[in-house]
C-alpha positions in Angstrom: 52.6 71.0 -16.2 53.7 72.8 -19.3 54.1 69.6 -21.1 50.6 68.5 -20.2 49.2 71.9 -21.4 51.2 71.9 -24.6 50.0 68.3 -25.4 46.5 68.6 -23.9 45.1 67.0 -27.1 46.9 63.8 -26.1 45.5 64.0 -22.6 41.9 64.6 -23.9 42.3 61.7 -26.4 43.3 59.4 -23.5 40.5 60.6 -21.4 38.0 60.0 -24.2 39.4 56.5 -24.8 39.0 55.7 -21.1 35.4 57.0 -21.2 34.7 54.8 -24.3 36.2 51.8 -22.6 34.3 52.3 -19.4 30.9 53.1 -21.0 31.0 50.2 -23.5 32.3 47.7 -20.9 29.7 48.9 -18.4 26.8 48.4 -20.9 28.1 45.0 -22.0 28.6 44.0 -18.4 25.2 45.1 -17.3 23.6 43.2 -20.2 25.5 40.0 -19.8 25.5 40.1 -16.0 21.8 40.4 -16.0 21.4 37.4 -18.3 23.7 35.5 -16.0 21.7 36.5 -13.0 18.5 35.3 -14.7 20.1 32.0 -15.5 21.3 31.6 -11.9 17.8 32.1 -10.5 16.0 30.4 -13.4 14.3 27.0 -13.4 16.6 25.3 -15.9 19.2 23.4 -14.0 21.7 23.2 -16.9 21.7 27.0 -17.4 21.8 27.6 -13.7 24.9 25.3 -13.4 26.6 27.0 -16.4 26.1 30.5 -15.0 27.3 29.4 -11.5 30.4 27.8 -13.0 31.1 30.9 -15.1 30.7 33.3 -12.1 32.9 31.1 -9.9 35.7 30.7 -12.4 35.8 34.4 -13.5 35.5 35.9 -10.0 38.5 33.8 -8.9 40.6 34.7 -11.9 42.8 37.8 -11.9 41.7 40.4 -14.5 45.2 40.5 -15.9 44.9 36.8 -16.9 41.7 37.6 -18.7 43.5 40.3 -20.6 46.3 38.0 -21.5 43.8 35.4 -22.8 41.9 38.0 -24.9 45.0 39.8 -26.3 47.6 37.0 -26.5 46.1 33.5 -26.2 42.8 33.9 -28.1 44.4 35.2 -31.4 46.7 32.1 -31.3 43.6 29.9 -31.6 41.9 32.0 -34.2 39.8 34.2 -31.9 39.7 38.0 -32.1 42.2 38.1 -35.0 42.3 41.6 -36.4 39.9 42.9 -33.7 40.7 46.5 -32.8 42.4 46.9 -29.4 39.5 48.9 -28.0 37.1 46.1 -28.7 39.5 43.5 -27.2 39.7 45.7 -24.1 35.9 45.9 -23.9 35.7 42.2 -24.2 38.2 41.5 -21.5 36.7 44.0 -19.0 33.2 42.9 -19.8 33.9 39.2 -19.4 35.4 39.9 -15.9 32.9 42.5 -14.7 29.8 40.6 -15.8 30.4 38.0 -13.0 30.3 40.7 -10.4 27.3 42.4 -12.0 25.6 39.0 -11.9 26.0 38.7 -8.2 24.9 42.3 -7.5 21.7 41.8 -9.6 21.1 38.4 -8.0 21.2 39.9 -4.6 18.6 42.4 -5.8 16.4 39.6 -7.2 16.6 37.8 -3.8 15.5 41.0 -2.1 12.2 41.0 -4.2 9.3 39.5 -2.2 8.6 35.9 -3.4 4.9 36.8 -3.7 5.7 39.2 -6.5 6.9 36.4 -8.8 4.2 34.0 -7.6 1.5 36.6 -8.4 3.0 37.1 -11.9 3.0 33.4 -12.6 -0.6 33.1 -11.3 -1.8 35.5 -14.0 -0.1 33.5 -16.7 3.2 35.3 -17.2 6.1 33.1 -18.3 9.4 33.1 -16.5 10.9 35.5 -19.0 8.0 37.9 -18.7 8.0 37.6 -14.9 11.7 38.5 -14.8 11.5 41.3 -17.3 8.3 43.0 -16.2 8.1 42.3 -12.5 11.3 41.0 -10.8 14.2 42.7 -12.6 12.8 46.3 -12.4 12.5 45.9 -8.6 15.8 44.1 -8.4 17.7 46.9 -10.1 16.3 49.4 -7.6 17.5 47.2 -4.7 21.0 46.7 -6.3 21.9 50.2 -7.2 24.6 50.6 -4.5 26.4 47.3 -5.2 26.1 47.9 -9.0 27.6 51.4 -8.5 30.5 49.8 -6.6 31.1 47.3 -9.4 31.1 49.9 -12.1 33.5 52.1 -10.1 35.9 49.2 -9.7 35.4 48.4 -13.4 36.4 52.0 -14.4 39.6 51.7 -12.4 40.2 48.2 -13.8 40.3 49.7 -17.3 43.8 50.9 -16.5 45.1 47.4 -17.1 44.5 47.9 -20.8 47.5 50.2 -20.9 49.7 47.2 -20.5 48.4 45.8 -23.8 48.9 49.0 -25.9 45.8 51.0 -25.3 46.8 54.6 -24.8 44.0 55.4 -22.3 44.7 57.5 -19.1 47.2 55.2 -17.5 49.0 54.5 -20.8 49.3 58.2 -21.5 50.4 58.9 -17.9 53.3 56.4 -18.4 54.2 58.2 -21.6 54.4 61.6 -19.9 56.2 60.1 -16.9 58.9 58.6 -19.2 59.5 62.0 -20.8 59.4 64.3 -17.7 61.4 64.8 -14.6 58.4 65.7 -12.5 56.2 62.7 -12.0 54.2 64.1 -9.1 52.2 66.7 -11.2 51.5 64.2 -13.9 50.3 61.6 -11.4 48.0 64.2 -9.7 46.5 65.3 -13.0 45.7 61.9 -14.3 44.5 60.7 -10.9 42.1 63.7 -10.9 40.7 62.6 -14.2 39.9 59.1 -12.8 38.3 60.7 -9.8 36.0 62.7 -12.2 34.8 59.5 -13.8 34.3 57.7 -10.5 32.4 60.7 -9.1 30.1 60.8 -12.1 29.2 57.2 -11.5 28.6 57.9 -7.8 26.4 60.9 -8.5 24.4 59.0 -11.1 23.8 56.2 -8.6 22.7 58.5 -5.9 20.4 60.3 -8.3 18.8 57.0 -9.4 18.3 56.0 -5.8 16.6 59.2 -4.9 14.4 59.2 -8.0 13.3 55.6 -7.5 12.8 56.1 -3.8 10.5 59.1 -4.5 8.6 57.1 -7.0 7.6 54.5 -4.5 
């Protein structure tokens, strides 16, 4: 514990890096996952097939392999050369998580009454306008719980970045464990920091649910 206190700046840096990785990956995943969901329910068969293929492939691929591709294989073919490690971590996590966000949002879209979209099209709205103004706002309300679960899993998945040199919470925990005889305290402290992040997501999701429920 004394080592953690004496080097608290390293712990805070790791905590901040994990927050950056989780927030940036979460935003990218929500954006790309929503686009994928719109493609999957859209009228263009080519886009629908492309989104379905992407989701199927990524959901059945271990996240570790995605990291290996982004950090090791991609630079060998000229991709992401010179890209900062944090950006590579965000790309890897976002590519993987977007597939799960897509399915969560798509379940929300399917929960919206069909008459809503039909009414929007009847007054002349395009598919994009119908999705953006009518369907997706309602779909997000219906998909808050599964989206929260996806984001919680994503936050914990960021720990894989430690294997590739990012000194986030897990990477820093390994550093302290390798230089200390008492691993238990170190594990408890860093596990507690992950719990803080997960609880923030949970509280935020509950708050959104209550707010949107009250607005109905």
